[in-house]
MIDOSE-1310 file (N, C-alpha, C; in nm, 2 decimals, decimal comma, always signed):
residues 291
mniq	+0,43/+0,94/-1,18/+0,47/+0,91/-1,06/+0,40/+0,76/-0,98; +0,51/+0,73/-0,96/+0,44/+0,58/-0,88/+0,39/+0,54/-0,80; +0,39/+0,47/-0,68/+0,37/+0,52/-0,56/+0,53/+0,51/-0,50; +0,56/+0,40/-0,53/+0,73/+0,43/-0,52/+0,81/+0,50/-0,52
syin	+0,78/+0,54/-0,60/+0,84/+0,68/-0,60/+0,79/+0,83/-0,51; +0,67/+0,81/-0,48/+0,66/+0,92/-0,40/+0,66/+0,92/-0,26; +0,66/+0,78/-0,23/+0,71/+0,76/-0,06/+0,86/+0,72/-0,05; +0,93/+0,73/-0,22/+1,12/+0,76/-0,17/+1,10/+0,89/-0,21
kevf	+1,04/+1,01/-0,20/+1,06/+1,12/-0,24/+0,99/+1,21/-0,12; +0,94/+1,12/-0,02/+0,83/+1,18/+0,08/+0,91/+1,13/+0,20; +0,97/+1,02/+0,26/+0,94/+0,96/+0,36/+1,15/+0,93/+0,36; +1,23/+0,91/+0,23/+1,33/+0,85/+0,24/+1,45/+0,91/+0,16
iphd	+1,43/+1,07/+0,04/+1,55/+1,15/+0,01/+1,53/+1,25/+0,11; +1,42/+1,29/+0,21/+1,43/+1,43/+0,29/+1,51/+1,35/+0,45; +1,56/+1,21/+0,43/+1,67/+1,15/+0,58/+1,76/+1,15/+0,48; +1,82/+1,16/+0,36/+1,93/+1,17/+0,26/+1,96/+0,98/+0,26
erml	+1,84/+0,95/+0,21/+1,84/+0,77/+0,18/+1,79/+0,73/+0,04; +1,85/+0,67/+0,04/+1,79/+0,60/-0,17/+1,72/+0,48/-0,17; +1,54/+0,43/-0,15/+1,47/+0,32/-0,12/+1,49/+0,21/-0,26; +1,54/+0,11/-0,25/+1,58/+0,01/-0,37/+1,45/-0,03/-0,39
vave	+1,36/-0,07/-0,27/+1,22/-0,15/-0,39/+1,09/-0,11/-0,23; +0,97/-0,15/-0,25/+0,88/-0,11/-0,19/+0,77/-0,23/-0,18; +0,71/-0,36/-0,08/+0,63/-0,37/-0,10/+0,52/-0,35/-0,04; +0,40/-0,35/-0,10/+0,26/-0,32/-0,01/+0,19/-0,46/+0,09
vkrr	+0,19/-0,43/+0,19/+0,21/-0,62/+0,23/+0,07/-0,57/+0,36; +0,00/-0,63/+0,39/-0,09/-0,69/+0,54/-0,03/-0,82/+0,62; -0,09/-0,80/+0,73/-0,03/-0,88/+0,84/-0,13/-1,02/+0,76; -0,02/-1,14/+0,85/-0,12/-1,23/+0,80/-0,16/-1,32/+0,94
krkr	-0,14/-1,29/+1,00/-0,20/-1,29/+1,16/-0,22/-1,17/+1,22; -0,37/-1,11/+1,32/-0,34/-0,98/+1,36/-0,27/-0,98/+1,49; -0,21/-0,85/+1,51/-0,10/-0,86/+1,58/-0,16/-0,79/+1,68; -0,12/-0,79/+1,86/-0,17/-0,84/+1,98/-0,17/-0,64/+1,98
msfl	-0,29/-0,65/+2,01/-0,31/-0,51/+2,06/-0,25/-0,43/+2,16; -0,17/-0,27/+2,12/-0,13/-0,27/+2,22/-0,22/-0,13/+2,27; -0,15/-0,15/+2,37/-0,22/-0,01/+2,45/-0,10/+0,13/+2,45; -0,01/+0,14/+2,40/+0,01/+0,24/+2,35/+0,00/+0,36/+2,23
ptga	-0,03/+0,49/+2,26/-0,11/+0,54/+2,16/+0,00/+0,52/+2,03; -0,13/+0,50/+1,92/+0,00/+0,53/+1,80/-0,12/+0,65/+1,69; -0,09/+0,75/+1,79/-0,12/+0,85/+1,68/-0,31/+0,85/+1,53; -0,27/+0,85/+1,45/-0,35/+0,82/+1,37/-0,45/+0,70/+1,41
kgdy	-0,54/+0,76/+1,40/-0,66/+0,59/+1,36/-0,70/+0,59/+1,26; -0,80/+0,43/+1,23/-0,81/+0,40/+1,11/-0,73/+0,32/+1,02; -0,81/+0,30/+0,97/-0,76/+0,22/+0,81/-0,63/+0,25/+0,77; -0,54/+0,19/+0,75/-0,42/+0,20/+0,72/-0,36/+0,07/+0,60
ttyi	-0,23/+0,17/+0,51/-0,16/+0,08/+0,40/-0,07/+0,07/+0,43; +0,02/-0,07/+0,41/+0,16/-0,06/+0,53/+0,21/-0,14/+0,40; +0,30/-0,05/+0,37/+0,45/-0,07/+0,35/+0,63/-0,10/+0,37; +0,68/-0,25/+0,33/+0,76/-0,23/+0,39/+0,88/-0,18/+0,26
cvsv	+1,01/-0,16/+0,30/+1,10/-0,07/+0,21/+1,25/-0,10/+0,32; +1,32/-0,13/+0,12/+1,48/-0,12/+0,13/+1,52/+0,00/+0,07; +1,61/+0,01/+0,19/+1,67/+0,15/+0,13/+1,80/+0,14/+0,21; +1,85/+0,29/+0,12/+2,04/+0,23/+0,18/+2,10/+0,42/+0,23
nntk	+2,12/+0,43/+0,32/+2,17/+0,58/+0,30/+2,25/+0,64/+0,23; +2,28/+0,77/+0,18/+2,37/+0,83/+0,08/+2,54/+0,84/+0,09; +2,51/+0,88/+0,26/+2,66/+0,87/+0,37/+2,72/+0,80/+0,40; +2,89/+0,79/+0,40/+2,90/+0,69/+0,43/+2,97/+0,72/+0,67
phql	+3,00/+0,55/+0,72/+2,93/+0,46/+0,63/+2,80/+0,43/+0,55; +2,81/+0,29/+0,45/+2,69/+0,25/+0,43/+2,60/+0,22/+0,53; +2,48/+0,24/+0,51/+2,35/+0,13/+0,60/+2,24/+0,08/+0,46; +2,28/-0,04/+0,52/+2,11/-0,10/+0,49/+2,03/-0,10/+0,55
litk	+1,91/-0,05/+0,47/+1,81/-0,02/+0,58/+1,73/-0,03/+0,57; +1,58/-0,13/+0,67/+1,48/-0,22/+0,63/+1,37/-0,07/+0,75; +1,28/-0,03/+0,68/+1,14/+0,05/+0,73/+1,03/+0,07/+0,70; +0,92/+0,04/+0,78/+0,79/-0,02/+0,74/+0,71/+0,15/+0,78
vkqf	+0,70/+0,18/+0,64/+0,59/+0,29/+0,59/+0,45/+0,30/+0,63; +0,33/+0,37/+0,65/+0,19/+0,31/+0,67/+0,15/+0,52/+0,55; +0,04/+0,39/+0,55/-0,03/+0,56/+0,45/-0,16/+0,51/+0,55; -0,27/+0,66/+0,60/-0,36/+0,62/+0,63/-0,44/+0,66/+0,55
dgss	-0,58/+0,60/+0,60/-0,72/+0,64/+0,45/-0,72/+0,82/+0,48; -0,81/+0,83/+0,35/-0,81/+0,96/+0,35/-0,68/+1,07/+0,35; -0,54/+0,99/+0,38/-0,45/+1,10/+0,35/-0,38/+1,11/+0,25; -0,30/+1,16/+0,15/-0,16/+1,14/+0,06/-0,05/+1,15/+0,14
tftr	+0,02/+1,14/+0,23/+0,12/+1,16/+0,26/+0,14/+0,99/+0,31; +0,30/+1,00/+0,32/+0,34/+0,86/+0,37/+0,39/+0,88/+0,55; +0,39/+0,80/+0,58/+0,44/+0,84/+0,78/+0,57/+0,72/+0,79; +0,69/+0,75/+0,81/+0,75/+0,62/+0,90/+0,76/+0,59/+0,99
rsqw	+0,72/+0,46/+1,06/+0,71/+0,40/+1,15/+0,79/+0,33/+1,23; +0,87/+0,25/+1,13/+1,03/+0,16/+1,22/+1,13/+0,12/+1,17; +1,16/+0,14/+1,22/+1,32/+0,12/+1,12/+1,49/+0,03/+1,15; +1,47/-0,11/+1,08/+1,56/-0,12/+1,12/+1,70/-0,14/+1,06
tveq	+1,81/-0,20/+1,08/+1,95/-0,21/+1,04/+1,92/-0,36/+0,92; +2,01/-0,40/+0,89/+2,01/-0,52/+0,84/+2,12/-0,62/+0,89; +2,16/-0,48/+0,98/+2,27/-0,62/+1,14/+2,12/-0,67/+1,24; +2,00/-0,60/+1,24/+1,92/-0,66/+1,27/+1,76/-0,79/+1,24
lrqv	+1,83/-0,73/+1,12/+1,76/-0,86/+1,04/+1,84/-0,98/+1,06; +1,78/-1,06/+1,09/+1,82/-1,23/+1,13/+1,83/-1,30/+1,06; +1,64/-1,30/+1,00/+1,61/-1,46/+0,89/+1,46/-1,36/+0,78; +1,47/-1,37/+0,63/+1,42/-1,40/+0,59/+1,37/-1,50/+0,55
ngin	+1,21/-1,57/+0,57/+1,18/-1,60/+0,52/+1,01/-1,69/+0,43; +1,06/-1,74/+0,33/+0,96/-1,72/+0,22/+0,89/-1,81/+0,18; +0,88/-1,90/+0,33/+0,76/-1,95/+0,28/+0,69/-2,10/+0,22; +0,70/-2,12/+0,08/+0,73/-2,20/+0,03/+0,83/-2,21/-0,13
pkkd	+0,93/-2,26/-0,07/+0,96/-2,25/-0,21/+0,98/-2,32/-0,31; +0,88/-2,42/-0,32/+0,84/-2,42/-0,46/+0,74/-2,36/-0,54; +0,67/-2,26/-0,48/+0,60/-2,21/-0,60/+0,61/-2,06/-0,54; +0,53/-1,95/-0,66/+0,52/-1,81/-0,64/+0,40/-1,81/-0,55
spef	+0,43/-1,70/-0,41/+0,34/-1,70/-0,28/+0,37/-1,59/-0,22; +0,29/-1,50/-0,18/+0,25/-1,37/-0,15/+0,28/-1,39/-0,03; +0,31/-1,48/+0,07/+0,35/-1,48/+0,17/+0,50/-1,50/+0,21; +0,49/-1,41/+0,33/+0,65/-1,42/+0,42/+0,71/-1,36/+0,50
dlmf	+0,81/-1,41/+0,59/+0,82/-1,34/+0,69/+0,99/-1,23/+0,75; +0,99/-1,17/+0,81/+1,08/-1,10/+0,80/+1,11/-1,12/+0,98; +1,22/-1,21/+1,09/+1,23/-1,21/+1,23/+1,42/-1,07/+1,23; +1,32/-0,99/+1,32/+1,41/-0,92/+1,33/+1,51/-0,99/+1,50
dntv	+1,55/-0,90/+1,56/+1,63/-0,91/+1,74/+1,53/-0,89/+1,79; +1,38/-0,83/+1,79/+1,34/-0,83/+1,85/+1,17/-0,77/+1,88; +1,16/-0,88/+1,71/+1,04/-0,90/+1,68/+1,02/-0,95/+1,56; +0,88/-1,06/+1,51/+0,87/-1,13/+1,36/+0,74/-1,12/+1,36
dqwv	+0,81/-1,05/+1,20/+0,62/-0,99/+1,11/+0,65/-1,12/+1,02; +0,47/-1,13/+1,02/+0,46/-1,24/+0,93/+0,36/-1,14/+0,84; +0,36/-1,15/+0,69/+0,33/-1,05/+0,61/+0,29/-1,11/+0,49; +0,19/-1,08/+0,43/+0,08/-1,11/+0,31/+0,12/-0,98/+0,17
assa	+0,20/-1,03/+0,09/+0,19/-0,89/-0,05/+0,06/-0,91/-0,11; +0,08/-0,75/-0,17/+0,01/-0,72/-0,24/-0,01/-0,82/-0,38; +0,06/-0,95/-0,43/+0,07/-1,06/-0,52/+0,25/-1,09/-0,50; +0,22/-1,22/-0,54/+0,30/-1,33/-0,56/+0,43/-1,26/-0,57
aekc	+0,42/-1,17/-0,72/+0,49/-1,09/-0,78/+0,56/-0,93/-0,80; +0,50/-0,92/-0,61/+0,53/-0,83/-0,57/+0,67/-0,91/-0,48; +0,58/-1,01/-0,42/+0,70/-1,03/-0,29/+0,84/-1,08/-0,37; +0,78/-1,17/-0,48/+0,95/-1,22/-0,49/+1,06/-1,09/-0,55
ifvq	+0,98/-0,97/-0,60/+1,05/-0,87/-0,63/+1,17/-0,81/-0,49; +1,07/-0,83/-0,43/+1,16/-0,75/-0,23/+1,25/-0,85/-0,21; +1,20/-0,99/-0,22/+1,30/-1,06/-0,17/+1,39/-1,11/-0,24; +1,45/-1,04/-0,40/+1,50/-1,06/-0,44/+1,58/-0,97/-0,47
ilyh	+1,51/-0,86/-0,49/+1,62/-0,73/-0,43/+1,72/-0,73/-0,26; +1,62/-0,71/-0,13/+1,69/-0,74/-0,03/+1,80/-0,87/-0,03; +1,78/-0,98/-0,09/+1,89/-1,07/-0,09/+2,05/-1,00/-0,19; +1,95/-0,97/-0,29/+2,09/-0,87/-0,37/+2,16/-0,73/-0,23
acqs	+2,07/-0,69/-0,22/+2,06/-0,62/-0,14/+2,24/-0,63/-0,01; +2,13/-0,75/+0,05/+2,22/-0,80/+0,18/+2,38/-0,83/+0,13; +2,34/-0,92/+0,01/+2,49/-0,98/+0,00/+2,58/-0,90/-0,05; +2,55/-0,77/-0,11/+2,64/-0,64/-0,14/+2,65/-0,60/+0,01
hweg	+2,64/-0,56/+0,04/+2,65/-0,49/+0,19/+2,74/-0,61/+0,31; +2,71/-0,76/+0,30/+2,80/-0,77/+0,36/+2,94/-0,84/+0,30; +2,98/-0,82/+0,18/+3,07/-0,80/+0,05/+3,20/-0,70/+0,13; +3,09/-0,57/+0,09/+3,12/-0,50/+0,10/+3,19/-0,46/+0,23
kagk	+3,10/-0,48/+0,35/+3,15/-0,45/+0,48/+3,24/-0,57/+0,50; +3,26/-0,71/+0,45/+3,36/-0,76/+0,48/+3,49/-0,74/+0,44; +3,50/-0,68/+0,29/+3,65/-0,63/+0,21/+3,67/-0,49/+0,29; +3,58/-0,39/+0,35/+3,66/-0,34/+0,44/+3,71/-0,36/+0,51
lgkv	+3,64/-0,46/+0,64/+3,68/-0,51/+0,73/+3,84/-0,58/+0,68; +3,91/-0,64/+0,60/+3,99/-0,74/+0,57/+4,08/-0,53/+0,54; +4,06/-0,51/+0,51/+4,19/-0,36/+0,43/+4,18/-0,31/+0,60; +4,08/-0,26/+0,69/+4,18/-0,26/+0,80/+4,26/-0,34/+0,89
glqr	+4,25/-0,48/+0,84/+4,36/-0,55/+0,94/+4,40/-0,60/+0,90; +4,45/-0,59/+0,74/+4,58/-0,59/+0,64/+4,68/-0,45/+0,76; +4,58/-0,31/+0,72/+4,70/-0,18/+0,73/+4,74/-0,21/+0,94; +4,58/-0,28/+1,02/+4,73/-0,31/+1,15/+4,80/-0,38/+1,11
rvsq	+4,84/-0,52/+1,04/+4,92/-0,57/+1,09/+5,03/-0,54/+1,01; +5,04/-0,46/+0,86/+5,14/-0,39/+0,86/+5,15/-0,29/+0,94; +5,10/-0,19/+0,98/+5,18/-0,09/+1,08/+5,18/-0,17/+1,23; +5,17/-0,27/+1,26/+5,20/-0,32/+1,36/+5,37/-0,42/+1,31
gthh	+5,37/-0,46/+1,20/+5,49/-0,51/+1,19/+5,60/-0,40/+1,18; +5,56/-0,33/+1,10/+5,69/-0,22/+1,10/+5,72/-0,18/+1,21; +5,63/-0,18/+1,28/+5,65/-0,10/+1,41/+5,78/-0,23/+1,50; +5,74/-0,32/+1,48/+5,79/-0,41/+1,54/+5,91/-0,40/+1,47
dvra	+5,96/-0,46/+1,32/+6,07/-0,42/+1,29/+6,17/-0,34/+1,33; +6,10/-0,19/+1,34/+6,21/-0,05/+1,40/+6,18/-0,12/+1,58; +6,14/-0,16/+1,65/+6,19/-0,16/+1,83/+6,27/-0,28/+1,82; +6,24/-0,38/+1,76/+6,27/-0,51/+1,80/+6,50/-0,51/+1,71
gpsd	+6,45/-0,48/+1,57/+6,57/-0,42/+1,59/+6,63/-0,62/+1,50; +6,72/-0,65/+1,56/+6,83/-0,79/+1,52/+6,76/-0,89/+1,62; +6,70/-0,88/+1,74/+6,63/-1,02/+1,76/+6,46/-1,01/+1,74; +6,46/-1,06/+1,56/+6,35/-1,07/+1,54/+6,30/-1,22/+1,58
pspa	+6,14/-1,25/+1,57/+6,12/-1,31/+1,59/+6,14/-1,45/+1,48; +6,13/-1,59/+1,49/+6,12/-1,67/+1,41/+5,98/-1,68/+1,31; +6,00/-1,71/+1,20/+5,91/-1,73/+1,14/+5,79/-1,85/+1,16; +5,85/-1,93/+1,23/+5,70/-1,97/+1,28/+5,63/-1,90/+1,39
sasr	+5,71/-1,83/+1,47/+5,64/-1,75/+1,57/+5,53/-1,65/+1,55; +5,59/-1,59/+1,42/+5,52/-1,52/+1,32/+5,39/-1,57/+1,26; +5,43/-1,68/+1,23/+5,29/-1,76/+1,19/+5,13/-1,81/+1,32; +5,25/-1,86/+1,39/+5,16/-1,81/+1,51/+5,05/-1,69/+1,56
tmhv	+5,16/-1,63/+1,56/+5,06/-1,47/+1,57/+4,94/-1,42/+1,44; +5,00/-1,43/+1,38/+4,85/-1,43/+1,24/+4,74/-1,52/+1,25; +4,78/-1,68/+1,29/+4,62/-1,77/+1,34/+4,60/-1,71/+1,44; +4,65/-1,66/+1,50/+4,58/-1,62/+1,65/+4,49/-1,49/+1,61
rrks	+4,54/-1,39/+1,59/+4,45/-1,28/+1,47/+4,39/-1,33/+1,40; +4,39/-1,42/+1,29/+4,26/-1,47/+1,21/+4,15/-1,48/+1,32; +4,17/-1,63/+1,40/+4,10/-1,66/+1,49/+4,03/-1,59/+1,53; +4,11/-1,45/+1,63/+4,03/-1,33/+1,70/+3,96/-1,26/+1,61
yipp	+3,94/-1,31/+1,48/+3,79/-1,22/+1,45/+3,69/-1,24/+1,44; +3,59/-1,27/+1,48/+3,48/-1,28/+1,37/+3,34/-1,28/+1,35; +3,36/-1,28/+1,20/+3,25/-1,18/+1,12/+3,08/-1,19/+1,18; +3,06/-1,05/+1,12/+2,95/-1,06/+1,18/+2,84/-1,19/+1,16
kqte	+2,74/-1,18/+1,15/+2,67/-1,29/+1,10/+2,55/-1,21/+1,03; +2,54/-1,27/+0,94/+2,46/-1,29/+0,80/+2,33/-1,32/+0,79; +2,21/-1,21/+0,75/+2,12/-1,24/+0,71/+2,06/-1,36/+0,64; +2,01/-1,48/+0,68/+1,93/-1,59/+0,63/+1,81/-1,53/+0,57
finc	+1,79/-1,64/+0,44/+1,75/-1,66/+0,42/+1,66/-1,82/+0,41; +1,57/-1,82/+0,39/+1,58/-1,96/+0,41/+1,42/-1,99/+0,36; +1,37/-2,13/+0,29/+1,19/-2,11/+0,21/+1,24/-2,03/+0,09; +1,34/-2,00/+0,04/+1,32/-1,87/-0,09/+1,31/-1,96/-0,19
qskl	+1,29/-1,96/-0,34/+1,24/-2,02/-0,45/+1,44/-1,96/-0,50; +1,50/-2,08/-0,52/+1,63/-2,11/-0,60/+1,65/-1,99/-0,73; +1,57/-1,95/-0,83/+1,55/-1,84/-0,93/+1,60/-1,68/-0,85; +1,51/-1,70/-0,74/+1,55/-1,55/-0,69/+1,66/-1,54/-0,64
tgda	+1,76/-1,66/-0,61/+1,86/-1,63/-0,59/+2,03/-1,66/-0,66; +2,01/-1,70/-0,78/+2,02/-1,79/-0,86/+2,10/-1,68/-0,97; +2,18/-1,80/-1,02/+2,22/-1,67/-1,09/+2,14/-1,60/-1,25; +2,00/-1,66/-1,27/+1,93/-1,62/-1,39/+1,85/-1,48/-1,29
stmn	+1,89/-1,44/-1,20/+1,77/-1,39/-1,12/+1,74/-1,22/-1,15; +1,85/-1,19/-1,27/+1,81/-1,10/-1,36/+1,70/-1,05/-1,43; +1,71/-1,22/-1,48/+1,58/-1,24/-1,62/+1,50/-1,25/-1,53; +1,49/-1,30/-1,42/+1,37/-1,34/-1,30/+1,28/-1,20/-1,28
lviy	+1,44/-1,10/-1,25/+1,34/-0,99/-1,20/+1,23/-0,95/-1,32; +1,30/-0,90/-1,42/+1,21/-0,84/-1,53/+1,11/-0,90/-1,54; +1,08/-1,04/-1,54/+1,00/-1,14/-1,55/+0,86/-1,08/-1,44; +0,95/-1,07/-1,30/+0,85/-1,03/-1,15/+0,80/-0,91/-1,23
rcka	+0,86/-0,87/-1,27/+0,84/-0,69/-1,29/+0,77/-0,70/-1,34; +0,72/-0,77/-1,48/+0,65/-0,75/-1,56/+0,49/-0,79/-1,49; +0,50/-0,89/-1,42/+0,37/-0,94/-1,38/+0,32/-0,90/-1,29; +0,44/-0,75/-1,19/+0,35/-0,68/-1,11/+0,28/-0,60/-1,20
flnr	+0,32/-0,58/-1,29/+0,23/-0,37/-1,39/+0,13/-0,49/-1,43; +0,10/-0,61/-1,48/+0,00/-0,63/-1,50/-0,12/-0,69/-1,42; -0,09/-0,72/-1,26/-0,16/-0,75/-1,18/-0,19/-0,60/-1,15; -0,11/-0,47/-1,10/-0,16/-0,31/-1,12/-0,25/-0,28/-1,19
mknm	-0,21/-0,30/-1,32/-0,30/-0,31/-1,39/-0,44/-0,38/-1,41; -0,48/-0,51/-1,38/-0,56/-0,58/-1,37/-0,65/-0,52/-1,20; -0,58/-0,49/-1,12/-0,66/-0,44/-1,02/-0,69/-0,32/-1,07; -0,59/-0,19/-1,09/-0,73/-0,08/-1,17/-0,83/-0,16/-1,27
ivan	-0,84/-0,18/-1,31/-0,90/-0,21/-1,41/-1,08/-0,20/-1,38; -1,06/-0,38/-1,26/-1,18/-0,43/-1,16/-1,19/-0,27/-1,08; -1,10/-0,23/-1,02/-1,15/-0,07/-0,98/-1,27/+0,02/-1,05; -1,21/+0,03/-1,18/-1,28/+0,12/-1,34/-1,37/+0,08/-1,27
qsrl	-1,40/-0,04/-1,33/-1,53/-0,15/-1,34/-1,65/-0,12/-1,20; -1,58/-0,17/-1,07/-1,66/-0,15/-0,97/-1,74/-0,01/-0,94; -1,63/+0,09/-0,99/-1,73/+0,25/-1,02/-1,76/+0,25/-1,09; -1,78/+0,23/-1,20/-1,90/+0,25/-1,34/-2,00/+0,22/-1,30
ygrg	-1,97/+0,05/-1,21/-2,14/-0,05/-1,22/-2,18/+0,04/-1,04; -2,12/+0,11/-0,96/-2,19/+0,19/-0,88/-2,24/+0,36/-0,96; -2,19/+0,37/-1,00/-2,25/+0,49/-1,10/-2,36/+0,47/-1,18; -2,34/+0,35/-1,25/-2,46/+0,27/-1,35/-2,55/+0,26/-1,22
qhgq	-2,53/+0,26/-1,14/-2,70/+0,21/-1,00/-2,72/+0,36/-1,00; -2,67/+0,40/-0,93/-2,70/+0,61/-0,88/-2,74/+0,59/-0,98; -2,72/+0,56/-1,12/-2,79/+0,67/-1,23/-2,91/+0,66/-1,28; -2,92/+0,44/-1,27/-3,05/+0,40/-1,26/-3,17/+0,41/-1,13
rvig	-3,12/+0,47/-1,04/-3,19/+0,53/-0,90/-3,21/+0,67/-0,93; -3,16/+0,73/-1,03/-3,19/+0,88/-1,07/-3,28/+0,89/-1,21; -3,23/+0,75/-1,25/-3,35/+0,84/-1,39/-3,49/+0,76/-1,28; -3,42/+0,64/-1,24/-3,61/+0,62/-1,20/-3,70/+0,69/-1,10
stig	-3,57/+0,73/-0,95/-3,71/+0,87/-0,95/-3,71/+0,97/-1,00; -3,63/+0,99/-1,08/-3,69/+1,13/-1,18/-3,85/+1,05/-1,28; -3,87/+0,94/-1,25/-3,98/+0,89/-1,35/-4,04/+0,94/-1,27; -4,07/+0,85/-1,12/-4,13/+0,85/-1,05/-4,20/+0,95/-0,94
nvvh	-4,15/+1,11/-1,01/-4,24/+1,26/-0,96/-4,23/+1,23/-1,08; -4,23/+1,26/-1,21/-4,31/+1,24/-1,31/-4,44/+1,19/-1,30; -4,44/+1,06/-1,28/-4,55/+0,98/-1,22/-4,66/+1,11/-1,14; -4,56/+1,14/-1,04/-4,62/+1,18/-0,91/-4,70/+1,35/-0,95
rmnv	-4,65/+1,40/-1,00/-4,68/+1,51/-1,12/-4,82/+1,46/-1,15; -4,84/+1,38/-1,27/-4,95/+1,39/-1,34/-5,03/+1,40/-1,25; -4,97/+1,22/-1,15/-5,12/+1,20/-1,11/-5,20/+1,37/-1,00; -5,10/+1,42/-0,93/-5,16/+1,52/-0,92/-5,19/+1,65/-0,97
alge	-5,17/+1,66/-1,10/-5,21/+1,70/-1,21/-5,36/+1,69/-1,28; -5,35/+1,49/-1,28/-5,51/+1,52/-1,34/-5,62/+1,53/-1,19; -5,51/+1,50/-1,10/-5,61/+1,54/-0,96/-5,68/+1,63/-0,93; -5,65/+1,72/-0,96/-5,68/+1,89/-0,96/-5,72/+1,90/-1,10
rgnr	-5,69/+1,89/-1,21/-5,79/+1,91/-1,36/-5,94/+1,81/-1,26; -5,92/+1,70/-1,24/-6,08/+1,63/-1,24/-6,14/+1,72/-1,10; -6,06/+1,77/-1,03/-6,13/+1,82/-0,91/-6,18/+2,03/-0,95; -6,10/+2,09/-1,08/-6,22/+2,13/-1,13/-6,35/+2,16/-1,17
mtra	-6,30/+2,01/-1,29/-6,44/+1,94/-1,38/-6,50/+1,98/-1,30; -6,52/+1,88/-1,17/-6,60/+1,84/-1,09/-6,65/+2,00/-0,99; -6,59/+2,07/-1,02/-6,66/+2,22/-0,92/-6,75/+2,31/-1,05; -6,70/+2,25/-1,19/-6,73/+2,38/-1,29/-6,95/+2,28/-1,30
edkt	-6,91/+2,14/-1,34/-7,01/+2,05/-1,35/-7,06/+2,13/-1,20; -7,07/+2,11/-1,11/-7,14/+2,18/-0,97/-7,19/+2,34/-0,99; -7,13/+2,43/-1,05/-7,17/+2,55/-1,12/-7,23/+2,51/-1,17; -7,26/+2,41/-1,30/-7,33/+2,46/-1,44/-7,46/+2,37/-1,40
velm	-7,43/+2,28/-1,32/-7,61/+2,26/-1,17/-7,66/+2,37/-1,13; -7,56/+2,40/-1,06/-7,67/+2,52/-1,02/-7,73/+2,66/-1,08; -7,66/+2,69/-1,19/-7,68/+2,76/-1,31/-7,80/+2,74/-1,32; -7,84/+2,61/-1,40/-7,95/+2,57/-1,48/-8,07/+2,59/-1,39
hkaq	-8,00/+2,50/-1,24/-8,19/+2,55/-1,14/-8,18/+2,71/-1,12; -8,10/+2,81/-1,10/-8,14/+2,90/-1,07/-8,24/+2,98/-1,20; -8,16/+2,92/-1,38/-8,28/+2,93/-1,48/-8,37/+2,88/-1,49; -8,35/+2,75/-1,44/-8,51/+2,73/-1,43/-8,60/+2,76/-1,32
qfad	-8,53/+2,82/-1,29/-8,64/+2,96/-1,14/-8,71/+3,03/-1,24; -8,56/+3,09/-1,28/-8,63/+3,24/-1,30/-8,73/+3,20/-1,41; -8,71/+3,11/-1,54/-8,81/+3,04/-1,67/-8,92/+3,03/-1,54; -8,99/+2,98/-1,49/-9,08/+2,98/-1,41/-9,17/+3,11/-1,31
tahk	-9,05/+3,19/-1,30/-9,11/+3,27/-1,20/-9,17/+3,41/-1,36; -9,10/+3,40/-1,46/-9,13/+3,50/-1,58/-9,22/+3,42/-1,62; -9,30/+3,30/-1,60/-9,37/+3,24/-1,70/-9,55/+3,29/-1,59; -9,50/+3,28/-1,44/-9,65/+3,28/-1,34/-9,66/+3,42/-1,36
lalk	-9,52/+3,54/-1,38/-9,58/+3,66/-1,45/-9,66/+3,67/-1,56; -9,61/+3,63/-1,67/-9,69/+3,64/-1,75/-9,83/+3,60/-1,77; -9,88/+3,51/-1,68/-9,96/+3,45/-1,70/-10,03/+3,55/-1,63; -10,03/+3,61/-1,50/-10,07/+3,69/-1,44/-10,13/+3,85/-1,52
ysk	-10,01/+3,85/-1,57/-10,07/+4,05/-1,64/-10,17/+3,99/-1,76; -10,12/+3,90/-1,78/-10,22/+3,81/-1,92/-10,39/+3,90/-1,90; -10,36/+3,85/-1,82/-10,56/+3,83/-1,76/-10,54/+3,97/-1,75
């Protein structure tokens, strides 16, 4: 199970939502320090997620999720509806880049994705989700307006009877009603590559997913090599310390052996001296009793 599956399982499924895409990000510019309590402290990883709720009316949501170091759980921090998302800025329309901006009604977030491919996947899925959302909403509003016009026309026919308005009056009424309808302002996508929003977007999405997979594999290999290198250095330190201990023990043993040999030599000299004294005494006694 990958990281997106874990986020979807822990954060969105309990709220009856379905996650469409998530991207790991870091702030491009440091945000001003807030004096409000933020709960958990320490370093953390931030994910920007796009989700849709399963209940009607369907809503497209953008959610900020964090995972603090040392914790296996994910925390929902902020959430906006797509109506609050005013603009998506891809920063560079000429080449793949990890930078992008999200402009909401009350804030602007400047992000750097973990890779350019991850950012392109996020922008592409977000764009098509927004298009589907706005098209569905426009169709629903159109059906509601048509039903209202039909019901109002039928009611007017029943009440008015022979004194029906002229066709010109009816067309003017329809024109006024159409002008009175103001469609909601859609999310604006600027400085985004055309391949993210063009007809070949499905093939590009497959290509970006392959690039993102290869980038994650590369990061895993680098991380494993770093861990192995660290373990190698630790092993070298262990081997070095072991050899040092052996040398120290050998030095101690040699020192103790030298001390024992020194004491044995001293004892030998003392015994030789006593033996010489005993021999001298015996010789004197032998001379004395021989006379």
